[in-house]
N, C-alpha and C positions, 0 to 999 in steps of 0.2 A: 504494500500500500504506500503510495507516494503522496505527500501532502505538505502544506506549509503551516507552521505554527503561528501563534498570534503576533510574533515578531517578524514574520516573513521568512524565517529560516526554513529551508527545505528539510523535510524529515522523511525517513523511510522506515516502515514497519513491516517486518516479515512475519507471516503467520506460521505456526508449526505445521509440519507435514501432515496431511490428512485433514486439514481444516476445511469445513464445508463453506459453501457460498453464504449460507445464512449466518454462520459465525463471523465471516468476513464483513458482511453487511452490518451486523450488530456492532462489531468493533469500530467500523468506519463511522457509524452514527455516534458512538460514544466519544470518539476522538474529535469529530466535528463539533459536538456539543461543548467539550472542554475548551477547544480552540475559540469557539464563539464567546464563551464566558471569560476568556482571557486567562485561564488557569491551567492550560496544558503544560505538564512538566514530564519530560521523558523519565522513565523509571530510573535510568542510570544517574540522573541529576537530582532526583528527589532526595530530600533529607530523611535520615532515620529519626524515629520517635525521640531517641535520646538527644540528638542535636537540637531538635525543635524544643524539647523540654528545657534544655540548657538556655536557649535563647529566651524562652518564656520567663524563666527564673531571673535572668539578667534584666528583663523588662519590668518584672514585678518588684525588684529590690527597692526602688524608690517609692512604691505605691502602697506597700503594706507594712504592718508592724513586724518587728524582728521575730516575734514568736510565731506569727503566721508564716513568715518566710521559712523559718526553721521547720515548721510542720510540713510545708510543701517539699522542702529539700529532703526531709526524712522519708516522705512517701516515695519520691522519685528514686531515692537511693535503695530503699529496701523492698519495694513491691513491684517495680516495673522492669526487672531484669529480663523477663521473657518477652516484653514488648519493645524494649530498647532498640534492637537491631532492625525492626520492621520499618520499611519505608512508610512515611506518614500518609501518603496517598493510597496505600495498600491496606490500611486499617479500616475494617468494616464492622457493622453491628455484630456479625458472627465472631469476629476477633474479640470484641468487647465482652460478649456473652461467655465465650470460652475463658476469658480472663476472670470474670466474676465467678464462674463455676469452679475454676482452679483455686481461687482464693478461699471460697467457702469450704471446699473439700480439704484444704490444708488447715482448717479450723479458725479462719479469720472471723471475728464477730461481725454481725451486720452493721453495728455502729462504726467500727473501723472501716469496713468496706464502703460505707456511705461517704466517709471523709476522703478515702482514696479515690472514689469515683468522682468526687467534686474536683479533685486535682486533675484527674484524667480529662474530665469535661473541659476544664479551663485551658489545658494544653491544646486540646483539639479546637476549641473556640479561637484560640490564638492562631492556630494553623490556618483556619478558615479566613480570619482577618488578613493574614499575610499572603493569602492566595496560594497556599501550599497544598491545599486539598479543597474540594468543592462542597463538602458537607461534614457535619460532626456526627460520627457514628455512635458516640456515647449517648447522645440525645435520643437516638432511634433504637438503641439496644434495650431489651427487656431487663429490668432490674428486679432484684428480689423484693418481695413485699414483706411487710412486718410478719414475724412468725405468728402463726395462729395456734401454736401449741400452748395448751393450758398448763400453767405451772402447778406442780404438786402443792397441796395445802401447806406443807412444811416450809416451802420457799416463798410463799406469799407474804406481803407486808402486812403486819398486824398493827392496828391502831388501838392504842390504850385509851381507856375511859379516864375521866378526871380522877376518879377514886383510885384507879390503879396507878396513876402518875403520882398521886399524893403518897400512897403506900410505898412505892418504889423510892421516891425522894426521901421519905422518912427513914427508910432502912439505910440509905447511904449518908444521910446527914447526921442522924442521931445514933 
């Protein structure tokens, strides 16, 4: 497939052996769409997630508190090692859902996962703003809902009556 990108540079895309005409037409339409939007990036030139995340962190340094920045940096350092090498324009909702499943299967709590997904979402929003990809797959991925598992009676929070509070305080004071 021979075409010109949004900068007028001539590009050549070779399909794998055995590709059908329908597959070629689909790829042609996708490329034409990205060129029209001005966001075509050849796969070789696309940045990896890690590079985009580092650029995002640099941009965030002056806009957030030190503690927030430290949280973002911790998330990126400890949780994204399997996403880091993936080209930013190759991350899709399935990639995000696999990331979520993997973290849950490794025992990550839903509260921590929610915070990590906020970081993931912000990096991808930054990538869209920088025209490194045309959409944010974190937004479209299915995220886990709150657990509907009922806690056993022994783990539920018990509220004390005023009389129980007085008796408890009396034991510890007197």
